[in-house]
N, C-alpha and C positions, 0 to 999 in steps of 0.2 A: 192183947195181944201185944204179943214179945214181936220188937224192931229185931229185924238182921243187925250185923255189925257194918259202921260204915262203909268198910273198901268192899261189902261185897254190889255195894251201888254201883259198882266203874261192872261190870260185866255184861248188862247190854251194849256200852260200848267197848267191850272183847270179842262178845260180841261177830257186830259191827263190823269190823276189822277185821277177823278170821276170814265174813263172807266177803269186804272186794277181797282179796288174796285170792280166795280160790278163784272168785273171776276174775280175776286178769289170771292166774294159770291159765283155767280154758281157753279162754278166750288169746294167748301165747300159742297153747295146741295146738291150736285147728289155725292161728295164721303161719307156725314155720308148717306143719304137716300135707299145712295146701302143695295139690299137685304141682309143676313146676310147666309152665306155659308156653316156656321155649325151651330149644334143642340141647342152646347149650347156653353152660353158666359157668363161668369161673371163679376159681377158688386158691389157693395158697397154703401148699404148705411147711412144714417150716420145717427142715431138718437139723440137726444136732450137731450133724462137722461143720453145715460153715454160720449156720442159723440166719442163713436167706430168703425171704420170701419164692421160694419157685415158683415160677406164671405153669396154669395148668390146668386144659379147655378139658372143661364134664363132656361126652359125646355119647352120648340115645341106642345106648349098642339094641337094648331091649325092651319096653316101658312096658307094664303088663298093665289089664283095668283096673282101673278106680278100682281100690275093697276098703277097709275102713282102716282110717290114717291107726298110724305110728307112730305111736308117744315119737318127739327130735334122739330122744338117749337112746331109742331100740335100736340107732342105724349102726349098719356098725364098716367101718369105714377099714382096710384090709390093703397092704399092695398085692401089687399081685405083675404079670409079665404082659404086653401090647405081643404077640402073633403079628409082622404087620406083612403079609404079602406068600408069608407060610418062608420067607429068607430073613427078619431083619425081629430082636427082640426092642422091647424099649418097656424099661420104666413106669408106670401106672400104678391109678390108685384106684380101687374100685369100694364105691361107698352105696352102701344097698343096691340099687338096678344098674344106678348111672358105674359109667366110665371116665377118670379123666385121665389122657393123654397129653404131656408133656407138653406148650405150649412150642419151646425152641425148639423140642422135633419138629414138629407140625412146620414154623418159620420156615428151618430148612427143608424139610419136603416141595411145599407147596410156598414157597420164592415169598412169603409174607411178611409183613415189618411191621411192626411194635413195638414196645416195652412196656414196661411199670411207669403210672405217674409214681411224680416226686415226692409222695404224700402213701405213698403202696395201696391207694383206697381203690384205683381203677389202674384195666390194662387198654391199651391202645392199640385198639388193631387196626393195620391199614395193608390195602392188598399190594401197592408194589410204592416203591422208593422211590417214582423217578417224581421230578419235580418238575412243577410242567409251570411257564411262561403267560403268562395272554398278554398279547399286541395292546399296550392297553390304544395306538393310533394308526392305521392304516401304515401297510409299509413303506419306504416315498426312498430309493435312491442314492437318497442327498442328505436321507439322513442318521438312526440311530441304526443298527444291523442287527435282526430279529433282536434276540436277548443277548448282545452281547457286555453289554454294558454292565450284566450281572458274572460278569469273567477277569481275575487280574492273570493271567494270565501266564507273568515272570514266576509268578509266584507257583505255579502249580510243581511238584514231586517232581513230574515226567524233565522239565528243563533244571537245568543243570549250573545254568548261569547265566546270568544278562552279559554281549561278548562288549567287551575295552575298544574293541576296535569297530564295531560292528553297532556295538545300543541297540543289537536285536538279543532273541533268545537262544541259549545253547538244547538245541535239545537233543534229551538221553534217548531217546524211541526209538528202539531196531538195533539200538548202536549206545553202549554204554559210553562210550569215547567222544561223542555229543557229532552233530551239525548239524548247523544250518538245513531244517528242517521249512519249506515256501506256508505248509499250511500252518504253520505255528506262526510262521517271520506273519503270517497274513492277518491271525485272529488277537494275535499281538497289539496292531493295530488298528484293525477295528473295533478291538475292546475299548481304546486309551476313545478310539477318532465317539466310538457311542457312548461313550462316558459325559465326554465334554457337548457331546449335542443337547444333550439332554439340562447336563449345570445349566450349559447358555441358554435351554427353552425353561427354564427353571426360573431363572437371575430376571432372562425377562417378564416373566411370566409377574413377578415381585412387583416389576418398577413396575409396570402396569396399573396393579392394583393398589400403587403410594406406600407401596408397603419398604419403600430405602430410601426413603427425601429427608429420611436425617443426617447434610452429613457432615457431623458434629458427633455421629456415635461413636461406640467407641470402637469396630469394627471396622475403621476406616484412622486408626490410629497406626503408628507400623509396629506395636505390639501385634497386632493381630489382623497387619495387611498380609499377602499370599505368595507372596515373594521378599525378605527383608537384603537390601545391598552389604557386602564392608568390603574394608582393603580396599578402597580404591583410592586412597594419596598414602604416599609412601613413607608417613606420619606413619601409617597406622601397624606398620611390620619395626620386627629389630630386626636388623640385620647384626651379622656372628663380621667378627675381625676378617677380614677376607672372601666377600661377600660385596657387594654390591648390587644395586634394588635406586631402579633411578626413575624417576613420574615425570614421562615427554606429557605438558598437553598443545592446547593447536591442534594445530593438522600434524595430527600422532602419524600417520600414516606415513607421511614425507621424510620426519627424522628420525624410521622405522629406521638403525642401526646396527649387524652390518643386515643390508637388505631382505628376507623373505627371500624362501623358493618361489619361482617363478610360479608356480603352482595356485600359490593367493597372492598374485600379487596384481591379482585380476579382482579379489572378493574386497568388499569393504569392510571395519567398524561398525557397530555402533554408540560406541563411548568414543567421550569424550575428552581421554583420558586414555592413556596407558601404563605402564609398570614393565620397563623391560628387569631380570634381575641376568644375574651373575651368576650362579653358586656351589664351585666347585666341590666336587664329590669329595672327596679325601676330607673337609672340617668334619665337625660332629656332629652341626647340623645344620638346617638352615636356614632361611628365612623365615622369620612364626609372624603370621597374626595369633595373637594369643585374644578367644572370649571374652563375652562378659559368664559370668552364673546363668543368669537370662538364659540358655540354652536358645540360638538363631529356630532350633533344632523343635520346641514348642510350639503350639498354634499347629499341629502336625507339616512343618517345613523337613523333611529329611529327605527331601534333592534336592543335591549337589549341580550348582550350575558355575564355567566355570568361565566367561561372555570375553571372545577377544581371547583365545588364544593360541599363541603357536609355540608352536619348539625352535631352536634355532641345535638348539644341542643338546639332545637327551635330557629335556627338562624332563615330570615331574612334582605334586602333586598330592604332599600327607595329610589324610585327616586324620586327625585324634582324637578319639573315642570314650565314653562310661557307657555299662547298656545295664539293662536288665539280668545278662545270662553267665557272662564273664567278666566282667567288668572293664578294665583300659582295653580297648582294640584299636589299631594302627589299620587303615586301607591306604595300598599309596595306587597309584597313580598314574600312570609312566608315559616316552616315547619313548620309546627304545626297546621297552620288557620284548621277546619272544612269546610268551603268552599269562595268559590269567594264572595265578601259577600262588602257593604254599608250601615254603620249604617243610618239609619232614619235620614233623614234631614241634611246628612251631603255632602255634595258639590264639598268637595273635598282630599275627603279621597276615597281610591279603593282598598281593599284588594281582593289580587291573594294570595289559597289553591298552592303550588308547590310540595306539595307532602309531608313525613313522613320520619319520622329518618333516617331509616331501606335501604333508596332509592342510597342508596351507592353512589359511585364519579357521578355524570355526569357534563355535557353541562345544564345552562336552556334560553331558547332564547322565548322571547317578544320580538312580533311589537307594539312600546311600540302608536303610533298613532292606529292598532285598536283599543287596551283596552282600549287608551278615548276612541273613537264611540262610543263603546260602552255601557260607561259609558254613555255620553254623550246620549243616548239615553233615553236608562235610564228617567231622566231628560226630553226629547221630549214629551216623552210618556202624561207629564200632562199638555201639552201645549196645548192651547182651538183649534192650526188649524196647522194644517201643508200640505200646501202645494205641489201639486203632478207636479211633473217633467215631464208626459208624454215617449218616449222616453228619454230622457235624463237623467244617472241618472248624477248627477250636484256634492251630495259626494262622487260620484264615485274614488279620483284622484285614480295614478298613488304613487305603493305605493317610489314610489322615487324621487319624487317631491316638489320641497322648498316652503317655503311660498307661494314665489311672482307668482313658478307654482301653486300650488294655486287657486290662485286671480285668474289670470292672464287666465285657467282655466275653472274657473266660469265667467268672464264675457263673454267670447267663447260661454258656453255653456247658457247664458241666449238669444245672440244672437239665435240662433241653436231652438230655442224651438218648428219652427214653424211646424216642424214635427211630429203629435201624435203620439195617441198609439190608436186610430182607439176604437167602440165602447166597445171591453176589458179592456182597461185602459184609457180613460179617466175618463168614467162613476165614472168608484167605485175608480179615483187618488186621492179623498179629502174624500171618507166613513170610519170614524172611527170607529175601534171596540166599547165595550158596554163602558166606564170607560176608552177609553186611547183617549190620541191624533193621536198615531200611524197609518198613512197611508197605507189602504189592502194593499199590494205588493204578485203579481199572478203570481211570477218565480216561475217551476217550476225546477224539478232534476236537467233537461239537459238543462237549460237557462239558467248564470248566470248573470242578474238582478244585482245593484246592489241595493238600495234598500237605500238610506243612503239620508243624509238631507241637505236641500239650503246650507247649508254653511259649509262648509267639517270645515277638524279640524285639525294646523296645531300644530307643538311646536315653540315655539318660541326661546325656551332656557335653557337646563338640568340645570341646577344651583350645585346639589349638588349629590351627591347617601351617602347611608350609611349604614348598616353593626351594628349588632345587634345577642343577643344573640353567641353563641356556634359553632363556624364551621370553612371553609378551604375553601377560594378562590387563585382557581392561578391567575383568570386578570377579571376585568373589557375593554371589548371591545362594539364593536356603530359602525356597520354594512349596509350597506344600503340593501334592502329586498332578493337583485340577488344576495350578497353573503351569506346574510342566505340557501337559499331555500334547499339547501341539511340537516339543520335542519326538518322543513316545512317537508316536506316530507318523514323524515324516522321515523317523530313522528306518521302518518300516519299509516306506515309499517308495525312499533313496537305493535303500538293500535291494527291490523289488527293477530297481532300473538296474543296479548293478549285474543283476545275477541271473540276468535274461538271457536264455538262449536267445542269440540278436538272429540268428539261419531262422529255426526251429519256431518261437514264440512264445517254447518252453520252460516253466521253472526245476531245472533239472530235481532232485532227491536223491544226492547223493547217501544213502543209505540203504541194504542190503536191505528186503523182505523180503520174508516169505507167513507162505498167505496156506492155511493149514498145523493141524500140529506136527510133527517127525512121524507119526504113524503111520498115519497119510497114507497107501499110498499113490495117491495125486495131489500129492504135493506141490508144490508152485514157486516157484523161486523169480524177484527182482531182483534182477543184481542190481548198484546203483548207478543209476545218471539214467533213469526213468520218470513218467511225469502223472497227474493227477490229474484228470476234471476240476478235483476238488480243493487241487491246492489252487487252479487256474484261475478258478470260478470269484477265488475271494482273494486275489492277487487281484482280481477286474475290476473285483468291490470295492474294494480299499483305496486302491488304482484309484476310480468314477470319484467317489467322495476326498479324494482328495484334490483331485482337478481340479473341479464343484471348489472346494477351499481354496486353493492356488490356480485361478483363470493362468494364469503367467510361465507356470511346468506343466509345458504343453507336454516336456519327455513322459508323465504321467498319464497323458493322454494316448501319446504314441504305444509305449509297451501294454499298453491294455487291447490297445486292435490289435497289436504282434501278440496274444494273450491269443484269438479265437484262430488262427490256423491250428495248435493242434486236436479243437474241435472236427479238425477236419480226415483228419487219419488215418485213418484204421490203426485198432491199437493194438492188434495178435501180430499184426504187421511189423509195427516198430514200436517200442513201452516208452522209446524215448525221444518222442516226436507226436505222438497219438493218438486218443482217446476215449476214439469215435467205436461204439460194437455197437452188432447185429442182437436182437434176440428175435427169434420162432426166422432168423430172415425177414424179419417184415421191419421190425417198429424201430429205431437208431437207438444208442442209450450213451452214455460219457460216464468212461468210466473212473472210481475214482483209483485202481488198480490193475491195471488193466495186458490182466494175462491171456492168453490165448483160452478159446472155448467161453470166457468172460465171467463174469462174476454177479457183475449188475445189482451193486448199492443200491442200496437206495438213499441215504441222508444223504453222499458225497451227488450224483448226481442231483438230485434238488438243489445242493445248495452248490453246482454248476447252476441249475438254473438260475437264481437269484444275481448272478454273479451277471450271466451275459445280460436278463432283463433290467440291469446296472446301466451298461452297458450300452443297448439299444437306446432305455432314457434319455443319454445325456447325446448318443447322437444325436439323436427325434430334437433337443432343443438346441442343441446347436446350430442343427443343420435351418432349425425351423433360425433360430440367429442371424445367419449367414444367409438367407436369401428375400431377410428384411433389410438388408443393410446398401445400401444404393451403391458402395465398390463394386467396380468391379473385378478390382484384386483381389478381396475382402476371397476367391475361395481358396480354403485350408484344403491342404495332403499328407494324407503321413502313407510314407512307405510311395507316396508315388499315383496311388489313390483318392479320391475326392471323397470328405463325408457322407455323401449320399452313397455310393457306393459299401462304401464301411455300414451304411445305418441299412440296407439291404441282404448283406452277407450277417451280419448276426440278429436281424428279424427273423430269417429262414433256420439260424440255426435256433434257438431259443423256442420258432411256432414249433418248429419240428421236433424239440427234447419237449414242452410239453403235451405234446397232443404220447408221443408211447406212454408221458405222468399217465397221464388221463385216463388212456388206452391196458392197460398193466397193473394199474394202484390193487385191483387186487388180489392181484394176487403172490401179494405179500402181507393179503388178512389171512391171520389162523385158524382165529375162531377167536379168542383170549389178548392177544394178542397181535405185534406184526416179526413179520422174516427180517433179521437185518439183507439179508440177501433171493439171489436166485438158484445159487449153483444147487440148488438137488433139481432143481427146476430143467438146467441145463446137460446135469449129469447124474440123472435116479438114481449113481451109484454111489452119492453122496447121498451126507447128513442133515437135513435144513438144520440152518445155524438164526436159528430165531435168538429177534434182541431184546437182550437186555432189558428194563427196566428206564433205565438213565439211555438208552438211546431212546426206546420208545417214547418215548417224552421230548428227544430232542424230532419225532415222526410228527403227535400229536403236535410238535412248535409248529413247527417246520409248512404241517397245508394252514391250517392257523395263520400262520402267515401267505398266507401261497391264493389260498380260498381272498385276500381280500381286492387280490391282483388277473383269480383268472374263478371266479364263483360261478366252477364247475358244477352240475349232480356228483359228478363221479365222485367230485373229492369230497363233496361239501356232504356226502354218507360216510362216504373213510372217516373221515372226519370226528365224524360224528359217534361213532360205534369204538374207535378208535380208544378215545376220551375216553367211553366208560369202563374200557377194557384195565384201563385205573385205575376203580371203584371197583373190581370186581365180576366187573358184568361180562356175563359168556354166552352167544351167539344159540340156541336153538337147534338140539339133535333133530331128526330124520322122526 
């Protein structure tokens, strides 16, 4: 027998390889041609124009009965036009029997939210963009207020700045010139009080768990302390020729010369020594405190505190620092400035008026980074375009972040932009007001969205602090925002006491408010001076907490009690002094916007109920304490009435409002969301106003807290449905 050549012995191996290859092709063929189990699938089409993946949603318009499998390569993909409702044409893709509609179109049409994952392999789909704040503890009138610890009110885009004179936010809402808006002021105080309450509770738990027993840890060193003091000794300062800086020790108050204004003589300072400075304005430089290169703003100490500051004649303090956005910047805080301002064309010097010579001894507290951000926003208004950031507030850094922390968070946020805001945010995200580069931010009074720039502000180094004019100073402190929070919420409480109408009990809003669009026939206008149930309620909630925190501040309690008066007055008769309205001539409602006919806004009404509840609980506790006192002189009177009568008053207001809410809560439900108000019920010619998803989220958050106080089945049923609406649930049809 003749042997075959050696190379042909490998032919069975080649046959085996070919057989395996054939089996693989058959298996892949059946896998790829299997019928789809879902009605929708996601594909991505790369266009030649931008080479970016475009999200597409396939909608099965007509799937034929299963037939013999067609090879994958034989499925034809073509571009087609989708005619939506015979009125709108959208570019789509047809792949076999399936038609793919752009996801961006569906987001706009159906108010969806979502976007591609970072690696582009997944599309995240959400029915809403609302953030839900679940309470971790039952609501307490003395602790954190709802979810307000998540807010940083002073950094909202609609806040022009924090007033140098008052220490409270200046709002641009409804008036671009700015005004002191009671709701924004109350929320400013409530947010800082809530943060402080949570921080205190966290430290208490850590201490009780034995996590803070090492007193020699780095955290206890001066480098990591929450507050650092500077400039207490005269030798710390460099004084130019022609200026004087004298250190007063011992009984410093008695040695003050010239004597302080009469308003200041009754106030005490807390420092053991004082610096008296006299620096004429015509000198080229002031008395300067030069700081070491390890900036005091490290470890998040971005709050400047001028402790025991008294101006005798035009005293001012200048802080020079370097930043990540504009190099060297100087913030000037002066007594006697007409207003907060910046000279035209000057990008480096910002001025804040911090009072007048008659203000007396006080501690001036300024968040340097917030002041810088607000000044930089003015420059950003002149830019050609500001990119929208969707649901991620990239510039809204935590107050205590370092430069490295800011930049790290910015990188993380860039990666997480996939989850957008739906139509309510994405389409309007880059819209600019005429003559402005500022993007429109639609966060509401109950939502603490940031509205900040893509590049956050970080202070790299504070170089020096200088003094001018004539005055006194105890010391300079740099503190974390957490350490300075009492100054912030005290400023809000003091503003509420000083700006309440003593005769009506109202906190007037000095901005013109138009209800409805310019095309509405029933466009209603509230003239400056109107009051709001939401403003009254949130102001009372803050004052209750502050009085509990500082029991000796009886003016906080008195102002809260006087704030009940507008709840008794008819809103339609006098919008400057009343907030009460009647729905169906049966249910009492406390109006956020007191217009004739009534709007019956839900979130503002519920906020007013929280204020009434808070005051009811405080008066209940004070009454019980007073009843337990053996002294006959312990009867406390507020505006001539006893605590018992004020308790009965607020209890009636709260019970009446709560019963109204329980009775009409269903009117705000439209089957897959909620209504913002009931204007369409009281006036059938009005279109309904559906609540945007952020407002709907506020409704759900409010009910979550409210049902811990009032577990009524009507409220619980509404809460259950409304929470499911956030995930795309719709009630069944008939």
